C-alpha positions as CSV (number, residue, x, y, z in Angstrom):
1,X,-3.8,-4.9,25.4
2,X,-5.3,-4.4,21.9
3,X,-8.4,-2.6,23.5
4,X,-6.2,-0.4,25.4
5,X,-4.0,0.6,22.4
6,X,-7.1,1.1,20.3
7,X,-8.5,3.6,22.7
8,X,-5.2,5.5,22.9
9,X,-4.7,5.4,19.2
10,X,-8.3,6.2,18.4
11,X,-8.1,9.4,20.5
12,X,-5.9,10.7,17.8
13,X,-7.9,9.1,14.9
14,X,-4.8,6.8,14.2
15,X,-4.9,3.3,12.9
16,X,-3.3,0.3,14.3
17,X,-1.7,-2.9,13.1
18,X,-0.9,-5.2,16.2
19,X,0.8,-8.5,16.5
20,X,-0.6,-9.7,19.9
21,X,1.4,-12.8,20.7
22,X,0.2,-15.0,17.7
23,X,3.9,-15.8,17.1
24,X,3.0,-17.0,13.5
25,X,1.3,-20.3,14.4
26,X,-0.3,-22.8,12.1
27,X,-3.4,-24.5,13.5
28,X,-4.1,-28.0,12.4
29,X,-7.4,-29.6,13.3
30,X,-8.3,-33.3,13.4
31,X,-10.2,-33.0,10.1
32,X,-7.3,-31.4,8.2
33,X,-5.7,-33.3,5.3
34,X,-2.2,-34.4,6.9
35,X,-0.4,-34.2,3.5
36,X,-1.5,-30.6,2.9
37,X,-0.8,-29.6,6.5
38,X,2.7,-30.9,6.3
39,X,3.4,-29.1,3.0
40,X,2.0,-25.9,4.4
41,X,4.1,-26.2,7.7
42,X,7.3,-26.9,5.6
43,X,6.7,-24.0,3.4
44,X,5.8,-21.7,6.2
45,X,8.7,-22.6,8.4
46,X,11.5,-23.6,6.0
47,X,10.4,-22.3,2.6
48,X,10.4,-18.7,3.8
49,X,13.0,-18.8,6.6
50,X,15.1,-15.6,6.5
51,X,13.0,-14.3,3.7
52,X,10.1,-12.6,5.5
53,X,8.9,-11.9,8.9
54,X,5.9,-14.2,8.9
55,X,8.0,-17.5,8.9
56,X,5.9,-20.1,11.0
57,X,7.4,-20.6,14.5
58,X,4.8,-22.7,16.2
59,X,2.1,-25.4,15.5
60,X,-0.9,-25.9,17.4
61,X,-2.1,-29.5,16.6
62,X,-5.4,-31.1,17.7
63,X,-4.8,-34.2,19.6
64,X,-6.4,-36.5,17.1
65,X,-3.9,-35.6,14.4
66,X,-0.9,-34.5,16.4
67,X,1.0,-37.8,16.3
68,X,0.5,-38.3,12.7
69,X,1.5,-34.9,11.6
70,X,4.6,-34.8,14.0
71,X,5.7,-38.2,12.4
72,X,5.4,-36.8,8.9
73,X,7.2,-33.5,9.7
74,X,10.0,-35.5,11.3
75,X,10.4,-37.6,8.1
76,X,10.2,-34.5,5.9
77,X,12.7,-32.4,8.1
78,X,15.2,-35.3,7.9
79,X,15.3,-34.7,4.1
80,X,16.1,-31.0,4.2
81,X,19.7,-30.1,3.4
82,X,21.1,-27.1,5.2
83,X,23.7,-24.9,3.8
84,X,24.6,-22.7,0.9
85,X,23.3,-24.1,-2.3
86,X,25.9,-22.5,-4.5
87,X,28.6,-24.5,-2.7
88,X,27.1,-27.9,-3.1
89,X,28.0,-30.5,-5.5
90,X,25.4,-32.6,-7.3
């Protein structure tokens, strides 16, 4: 699709910026630092939710690290409070 669009837009000397199904994924490979990966995922998925269009929506995890990252994310997500901060009591 990108090539086809490039030809059409190129004929009028235009520029393109395409989102071609990436859907804001984070890719985590086996040699990644799991602590850093989890922090990045939390920021990308929770820290920016509702604030920008690039909020993380999917994870692509290599098999060797997948179980550990999922376990860490489950623990991290269980600690997130949902709601309006201005109405919370300490």
